[in-house]
VEXMI-682447 format. One line per field, with one value per residue (C-alpha): residue number from 1; residue in three letters; x, y, z. Coordinates in nm, 2 decimals, decimal comma. Last residue first. Layout:
<nodes>
num: [NUM:...]
residuo: [ALA:...]
c1: [X:...]
c2: [Y:...]
c3: [Z:...]
</nodes>
This chain:
<nodes>
num: [94:93:92:91:90:89:88:87:86:85:84:83:82:81:80:79:78:77:76:75:74:73:72:71:70:69:68:67:66:65:64:63:62:61:60:59:58:57:56:55:54:53:52:51:50:49:48:47:46:45:44:43:42:41:40:39:38:37:36:35:34:33:32:31:30:29:28:27:26:25:24:23:22:21:20:19:18:17:16:15:14:13:12:11:10:9:8:7:6:5:4:3:2:1]
residuo: [SER:ALA:MET:ASN:GLY:MET:GLU:SER:ASN:TRP:PHE:SER:GLY:PHE:ILE:LEU:SER:PHE:VAL:LEU:GLY:THR:ALA:PHE:VAL:ILE:TYR:TRP:TYR:THR:ARG:MET:LYS:ALA:ALA:GLN:LYS:ILE:GLU:ALA:GLU:SER:LEU:THR:SER:PRO:ASP:PRO:ARG:ASP:LYS:PHE:PHE:ILE:VAL:MET:PHE:GLY:VAL:ALA:SER:ILE:PHE:GLY:ALA:ILE:ASN:ALA:LEU:TYR:HIS:ASN:HIS:THR:LEU:MET:SER:ALA:PHE:GLY:LEU:ALA:LEU:ILE:ILE:PHE:TYR:THR:ILE:LEU:ILE:ASN:LYS:MET]
c1: [-3,68:-3,77:-3,94:-3,65:-3,91:-3,95:-3,65:-3,61:-3,57:-3,59:-3,94:-3,91:-3,58:-3,52:-3,86:-4,04:-3,74:-3,66:-4,02:-4,02:-3,70:-3,86:-4,16:-3,92:-3,78:-4,11:-4,26:-3,97:-4,03:-4,39:-4,31:-4,06:-4,34:-4,59:-4,32:-4,27:-4,64:-4,68:-4,37:-4,50:-4,85:-4,69:-4,67:-4,81:-5,17:-5,06:-4,96:-4,64:-4,66:-4,60:-4,43:-4,66:-4,64:-4,26:-4,14:-4,37:-4,26:-3,89:-3,92:-4,07:-3,81:-3,51:-3,66:-3,69:-3,36:-3,24:-3,46:-3,28:-2,94:-3,07:-3,17:-2,80:-2,82:-2,49:-2,60:-2,96:-2,88:-2,61:-2,87:-3,12:-2,86:-2,72:-3,06:-3,16:-2,84:-2,86:-3,21:-3,11:-2,82:-3,06:-3,32:-3,07:-2,93:-3,28]
c2: [-2,64:-2,91:-2,80:-2,93:-3,11:-3,40:-3,35:-3,70:-3,81:-4,19:-4,21:-3,96:-4,09:-4,46:-4,59:-4,32:-4,27:-4,64:-4,71:-4,43:-4,57:-4,91:-4,76:-4,62:-4,96:-5,14:-4,86:-4,89:-5,25:-5,23:-4,97:-5,22:-5,48:-5,25:-5,16:-5,53:-5,62:-5,33:-5,44:-5,81:-5,70:-5,50:-5,13:-4,86:-4,89:-4,88:-4,50:-4,45:-4,35:-4,00:-4,01:-3,87:-4,19:-4,26:-3,91:-3,85:-4,17:-4,09:-3,75:-3,93:-4,20:-3,96:-3,75:-4,07:-4,18:-3,83:-3,87:-4,19:-4,02:-3,74:-3,97:-4,03:-4,33:-4,46:-4,81:-4,73:-4,43:-4,63:-4,91:-4,68:-4,47:-4,79:-4,95:-4,63:-4,62:-4,99:-4,96:-4,67:-4,87:-5,18:-4,98:-4,82:-5,15:-5,29]
c3: [-8,11:-8,35:-8,69:-8,92:-9,13:-8,89:-8,64:-8,53:-8,89:-8,87:-8,98:-9,27:-9,42:-9,33:-9,36:-9,58:-9,81:-9,84:-9,94:-10,19:-10,35:-10,37:-10,54:-10,80:-10,88:-10,89:-11,12:-11,35:-11,38:-11,46:-11,74:-11,88:-11,88:-12,06:-12,30:-12,38:-12,41:-12,66:-12,86:-12,86:-12,99:-13,28:-13,26:-13,51:-13,37:-13,01:-13,07:-12,89:-12,52:-12,40:-12,06:-11,79:-11,57:-11,63:-11,58:-11,28:-11,11:-11,18:-11,02:-10,71:-10,71:-10,74:-10,46:-10,25:-10,30:-10,20:-9,89:-9,81:-9,82:-9,60:-9,33:-9,22:-8,97:-9,14:-9,20:-9,29:-9,50:-9,68:-9,74:-9,90:-10,10:-10,23:-10,31:-10,50:-10,70:-10,77:-10,89:-11,12:-11,26:-11,31:-11,47:-11,72:-11,82:-11,89]
</nodes>
C-alpha cells in the first residue's frame, strides 16, 4: 500500500505542478509513468490461484484495482494538462 501511495503522490504532484506552471512536460512525465505502470501491472505474472486462499486472491485483486486507478489518474493528467495544453502538438508547429 505504501508503494501505491508514493506513486499516486508523484503522479498527483506532477499533474498539479503542470497545471500551476503551465509546463506540459511534467504532465507528460506522469503519463509516461502511468503507461509503463499499466503495462507492468497488466502483464505481471499472477500466482496460481490453487496455491492461494480466497482472502489472498481478493486482496491481490483489490491491490490491482488500486494500481489501475493510480495509473488511470496519471493518464488523465497527461491527456488534459499535457496533450491538450501543448500548443505545438508533437512539436510540429512551424
